[in-house]
C-alpha positions as CSV (number, residue, x, y, z in Angstrom):
1,M,85.6,134.5,87.6
2,E,88.2,135.8,90.5
3,L,90.9,133.3,91.6
4,D,91.5,133.4,94.8
5,S,93.7,131.1,97.0
6,L,92.0,127.8,98.6
7,A,93.2,127.6,101.6
8,P,93.8,131.5,102.3
9,G,94.1,130.2,106.5
10,E,96.5,127.5,105.9
11,F,99.0,129.6,104.0
12,A,100.5,133.4,104.5
13,P,103.1,133.7,101.5
14,Q,105.0,137.0,102.1
15,T,105.9,136.7,98.2
16,T,104.3,136.1,95.2
17,Y,104.8,132.6,95.2
18,L,105.0,130.7,92.2
19,N,107.7,128.0,92.7
20,T,105.8,125.0,93.7
21,A,107.3,123.0,91.0
22,S,110.4,123.8,92.8
23,T,109.1,123.3,96.8
24,G,105.8,124.2,98.1
25,L,104.7,126.1,101.1
26,L,103.7,124.5,104.1
27,P,100.6,124.7,105.6
28,A,100.4,126.3,108.8
29,R,98.9,122.9,110.4
30,T,101.9,121.3,109.3
31,V,104.0,123.9,110.7
32,A,102.5,123.6,114.2
33,A,102.5,120.4,114.1
34,M,106.5,119.8,113.5
35,G,106.8,122.6,116.7
36,E,104.7,120.8,119.0
37,A,107.2,117.2,118.1
38,V,110.5,119.5,118.4
39,A,109.8,120.5,121.3
40,A,108.2,117.4,122.5
41,S,111.4,115.9,121.3
42,A,113.8,118.2,123.5
43,A,111.7,118.2,126.5
44,G,112.3,114.1,126.9
45,R,108.7,113.6,125.9
46,P,109.0,112.1,122.4
47,T,105.4,111.8,120.9
48,D,103.7,108.8,118.1
49,M,106.1,109.9,115.0
50,F,105.9,106.7,113.6
51,G,102.3,106.5,113.7
52,D,102.2,110.0,111.7
53,V,104.3,107.5,108.6
54,E,101.0,105.5,108.9
55,A,98.7,108.3,108.8
56,A,100.8,109.8,106.2
57,R,101.3,106.6,104.3
58,A,97.1,105.8,104.7
59,T,96.1,109.2,103.1
60,Y,99.1,109.2,100.2
61,A,97.3,105.9,99.4
62,R,94.3,107.2,99.4
63,L,95.3,109.8,97.0
64,A,96.7,107.5,94.6
65,G,94.5,105.4,94.6
66,V,95.4,102.0,95.8
67,P,95.7,99.7,98.8
68,V,98.2,101.0,101.5
69,R,99.5,97.7,101.4
70,R,101.2,98.6,98.2
71,V,102.6,102.2,99.2
72,A,106.6,102.5,100.2
73,A,107.5,105.4,102.6
74,G,111.2,106.6,102.1
75,A,112.5,110.3,101.1
76,S,113.8,109.8,97.6
77,V,112.9,108.9,94.7
78,A,116.3,108.9,93.2
79,V,116.9,105.2,95.8
80,Y,113.3,103.9,94.7
81,T,114.2,104.8,91.2
82,G,117.4,102.7,91.3
83,L,115.6,100.4,93.5
84,V,114.0,99.2,90.3
85,A,116.6,99.6,88.4
86,A,118.7,97.2,90.8
87,S,115.8,94.7,90.1
88,L,116.4,94.3,86.5
89,P,118.5,91.8,84.5
90,E,121.3,92.2,83.0
91,G,120.5,93.7,78.8
92,A,117.4,94.4,80.1
93,E,116.2,97.7,77.2
94,V,114.8,100.8,79.1
95,L,113.2,103.5,77.6
96,V,113.3,107.0,79.2
97,A,112.0,110.6,77.6
98,E,114.5,113.4,75.9
99,A,115.7,115.3,79.2
100,D,113.6,113.7,81.9
101,F,114.5,114.5,85.9
102,S,117.8,113.1,86.6
103,S,116.2,111.2,89.1
104,V,113.9,109.2,86.8
105,V,116.7,108.2,84.3
106,N,120.1,108.8,85.9
107,P,119.8,105.7,88.0
108,F,119.5,103.3,84.4
109,H,122.6,105.0,83.1
110,L,124.6,103.9,85.8
111,R,123.7,100.5,85.6
112,R,126.3,99.9,82.3
113,D,124.9,96.2,81.5
114,L,121.3,97.9,80.9
115,K,120.6,99.5,78.0
116,V,118.8,102.6,78.0
117,R,117.3,104.0,74.9
118,T,116.3,107.8,74.9
119,V,113.1,109.0,72.5
120,P,111.1,112.0,72.2
121,L,108.3,111.9,75.6
122,D,105.9,112.7,72.5
123,G,107.0,109.4,70.9
124,L,107.4,107.2,74.0
125,A,104.6,105.0,73.1
126,E,105.1,104.6,69.9
127,A,108.8,103.6,71.1
128,V,108.4,100.4,73.3
129,R,108.7,97.7,71.2
130,P,109.1,93.6,71.9
131,G,112.4,93.3,74.3
132,T,111.5,96.8,76.0
133,A,111.6,95.6,79.7
134,L,110.5,99.1,81.0
135,V,109.3,102.9,80.2
136,A,110.0,105.3,82.5
137,V,108.7,108.5,82.6
138,S,107.7,111.8,84.6
139,A,103.7,112.5,84.4
140,V,104.2,115.7,84.1
141,Q,107.8,117.2,82.9
142,S,109.9,119.4,85.5
143,A,111.7,121.4,83.0
144,D,108.5,122.6,81.2
145,G,105.3,121.3,82.6
146,R,104.9,119.0,79.6
147,I,102.2,116.1,80.5
148,A,102.7,112.6,79.2
149,D,100.4,110.5,77.3
150,L,100.0,108.2,79.7
151,P,97.0,106.3,78.3
152,A,99.1,105.5,75.2
153,I,102.3,104.4,76.7
154,R,100.4,102.2,79.3
155,A,98.3,100.3,76.5
156,A,101.8,100.3,74.1
157,A,103.7,98.6,77.5
158,R,100.6,96.1,78.0
159,A,101.0,95.0,74.5
160,H,104.7,94.4,75.1
161,G,104.4,92.7,78.3
162,T,106.7,96.0,79.7
163,R,106.5,97.0,82.9
164,T,106.2,101.2,83.9
165,L,107.5,103.7,86.1
166,V,105.7,107.1,86.4
167,D,107.3,109.8,88.4
168,V,103.9,111.6,89.7
169,S,106.3,114.5,91.6
170,Q,105.5,117.1,89.5
171,G,102.0,115.8,89.6
172,A,100.7,114.1,92.8
173,G,98.2,117.2,94.5
174,W,97.1,118.7,91.3
175,F,96.7,115.8,88.8
176,P,95.0,112.8,88.9
177,V,98.3,109.9,90.0
178,E,96.0,106.6,89.2
179,A,99.1,104.5,90.6
180,D,96.6,101.1,90.1
181,A,97.3,101.6,86.2
182,Y,101.1,101.1,86.4
183,D,103.6,98.7,87.5
184,Y,105.6,101.4,89.6
185,T,105.0,105.2,90.4
186,V,107.5,107.3,92.8
187,A,106.7,110.6,94.2
188,V,108.5,113.0,96.3
189,G,105.8,114.8,98.4
190,F,107.9,118.7,99.0
191,K,106.4,119.9,96.0
192,W,102.7,119.8,95.2
193,L,101.7,117.7,98.0
194,T,103.2,120.8,100.7
195,T,104.8,118.4,103.0
196,P,108.3,118.7,103.9
197,R,111.1,117.5,102.4
198,G,112.7,114.2,103.0
199,V,108.9,112.1,102.1
200,A,108.3,110.3,99.6
201,F,106.6,106.9,98.0
202,L,106.5,104.3,96.2
203,T,103.5,102.1,95.0
204,V,104.5,98.4,93.9
205,P,101.9,95.8,92.3
206,D,100.4,93.4,94.8
207,D,102.6,90.9,94.0
208,L,105.8,93.4,95.1
209,G,106.8,94.2,91.4
210,G,110.3,91.4,91.0
211,L,111.3,94.3,94.0
212,H,114.6,93.1,95.8
213,P,115.0,95.4,98.9
214,L,118.3,96.1,99.3
215,F,118.5,99.0,101.5
216,A,115.9,97.0,104.1
217,G,116.9,98.2,107.7
218,W,114.4,97.4,110.4
219,V,111.6,99.2,109.7
220,A,111.5,97.1,106.6
221,G,110.3,93.8,108.9
222,E,106.7,92.5,109.4
223,H,107.7,93.0,113.1
224,P,110.0,96.2,113.2
225,W,110.5,96.2,116.5
226,D,111.8,92.4,116.6
227,S,113.7,93.2,113.8
228,C,116.6,95.6,115.2
229,Y,119.1,93.4,115.8
230,G,121.1,90.5,113.6
231,P,119.0,89.5,110.4
232,I,115.8,90.7,109.7
233,Q,114.2,86.9,110.5
234,E,110.7,88.3,108.8
235,L,110.4,90.7,105.9
236,A,106.7,93.1,105.9
237,H,104.5,91.2,103.5
238,S,103.5,94.8,102.3
239,A,105.3,97.1,100.3
240,R,106.4,98.6,104.1
241,R,109.6,96.4,103.1
242,F,111.1,98.4,101.4
243,D,110.0,101.4,104.0
244,E,113.6,103.7,104.2
245,S,114.2,104.5,108.0
246,P,111.7,107.8,108.3
247,A,113.1,111.2,108.4
248,L,110.8,111.4,111.6
249,F,109.7,115.1,111.9
250,S,109.2,115.5,108.4
251,Y,106.4,113.1,108.4
252,T,105.1,113.9,111.7
253,G,104.5,117.3,109.2
254,A,103.3,115.3,105.9
255,R,100.7,113.7,107.8
256,H,98.6,117.0,108.5
257,S,100.0,118.6,105.1
258,L,98.4,115.4,102.9
259,A,95.4,115.5,105.1
260,L,94.7,119.3,103.9
261,V,95.2,118.2,99.8
262,E,92.7,115.2,100.5
263,E,90.2,117.2,102.1
264,L,90.9,120.2,99.0
265,G,90.2,117.7,96.9
266,A,93.4,116.9,93.5
267,E,90.0,117.7,91.2
268,R,89.2,121.1,92.6
269,I,92.7,122.0,93.3
270,R,92.9,121.0,89.4
271,A,90.7,123.4,88.2
272,H,92.1,126.3,90.4
273,N,95.3,125.7,88.9
274,T,95.1,125.4,85.4
275,A,92.5,128.0,85.6
276,L,95.2,130.2,86.5
277,A,97.7,128.8,84.3
278,D,95.7,129.4,81.8
279,R,95.3,132.9,82.5
280,F,99.0,133.3,82.9
281,R,98.9,131.7,79.4
282,A,96.2,134.2,77.6
283,G,98.7,137.1,79.5
284,L,101.8,136.2,78.1
285,A,99.9,135.7,74.4
286,A,99.0,139.3,74.2
287,L,102.6,140.5,75.6
288,G,103.9,138.1,72.0
289,H,105.3,135.7,74.4
290,E,104.8,131.9,73.2
291,P,105.1,129.6,76.5
292,V,106.4,125.6,75.9
293,A,103.1,124.2,74.4
294,A,101.8,121.9,77.9
295,P,97.8,122.0,77.7
296,G,96.5,121.5,80.9
297,S,99.7,121.7,83.2
298,A,100.0,123.7,86.1
299,I,103.4,124.4,84.9
300,V,103.9,126.8,82.8
301,A,107.3,127.4,80.7
302,V,108.5,130.7,78.9
303,P,111.3,130.2,76.0
304,G,114.0,132.8,76.2
305,L,112.8,134.6,79.8
306,G,114.7,132.3,82.7
307,H,117.2,135.0,83.2
308,R,115.0,137.0,84.3
309,Q,114.6,135.1,87.5
310,D,116.8,136.7,89.1
311,E,115.1,140.3,88.6
312,L,111.6,139.2,89.9
313,S,113.0,137.7,92.9
314,R,114.4,140.8,94.2
315,G,111.0,142.3,93.1
316,G,109.0,139.7,95.6
317,I,107.8,137.2,93.1
318,E,109.3,134.0,93.3
319,L,110.0,131.6,90.1
320,S,112.5,129.2,88.3
321,N,115.0,129.9,85.7
322,R,114.9,125.9,84.0
323,A,116.5,125.3,81.0
324,G,116.6,128.5,79.9
325,H,112.6,129.1,80.2
326,L,111.2,131.2,83.2
327,R,109.0,128.5,84.6
328,A,106.2,129.1,86.4
329,A,104.0,127.1,88.9
330,F,100.5,127.2,90.0
331,H,99.0,125.9,92.9
332,L,96.3,125.9,95.7
333,Y,97.3,129.3,97.6
334,T,98.1,131.0,94.2
335,S,95.5,134.0,93.3
336,A,94.4,135.5,89.9
337,Q,96.5,138.2,91.7
338,D,99.8,136.8,91.8
339,V,99.3,135.9,87.8
340,D,98.4,139.7,87.1
341,R,101.0,140.9,88.9
342,L,103.4,138.8,86.9
343,L,102.4,139.7,83.7
344,D,102.8,143.5,84.8
345,L,106.5,143.0,85.5
346,L,107.5,140.9,81.9
347,P,108.3,142.6,79.2
348,A,106.3,143.0,75.7
349,R,108.1,141.3,72.7
């Protein structure tokens, strides 16, 4: 089966773009909406960009499978991970995976009064024990595309009364998020959700997960425009109390990017992406290369070829060098021809 771009009218890359794990491409509708908003603001007739924030929040809630009241809108995974870290009592044990993304683990390490225990990704579920307060992990590993055994981690956490924090930044948009299965999930939008930078989401339980809104500004009020001066009299009754003051132009674009992902459907995108990744793996095998084992992932990392990234970029193929691996990421604007072009430029072993 020939695999073409899923949305050819929305994307027109001028390179062979295989770097979504770093930054996704912006759809045409997103670029147009942001341009219109900038022009309107420059002319002194700004549009309702706060309405765009709420539309983006609502679409993300549907993609994540939770009610909109459980979604906070911000700009950074590290900020939301830090919020979770700040909620833990002194001496609490946090379990994390080796070499996970810094934004997931660093906020816990910076609290010197927490006990951070690090284990291999494939041993995370078995390492949960009585007294473990939180397991924090990326659903899909940034460096090499490995997928965490989330059902096993969830089951172990429930058995021990342990909370779960899952970063879905490298999955949201193609990998099923199922945010309702975890206490907290976090995600940036500028990768697989194809939003501009400055967009991130936090999902929390109905009881708000014991989090304290440490950075609450006026947007965290139940009635934001009545919360502009002095202490907020009434915090939002929903996860909106954890909102950061939004990067409005980014959210104006995000509204349209998320709508495109929803229109195409994550399952359809997943089938497309993983078929291309499998095509690449088959081609690598024919060349004698063995990628990091990450079955079912849209990210393929090839050990020992990271140094080729600059050369390939000069040749019009965009990838990443991560931990010495050449990392390729296949998304809805990628085609089979893109995969084959990369394979043609890689050396046989």
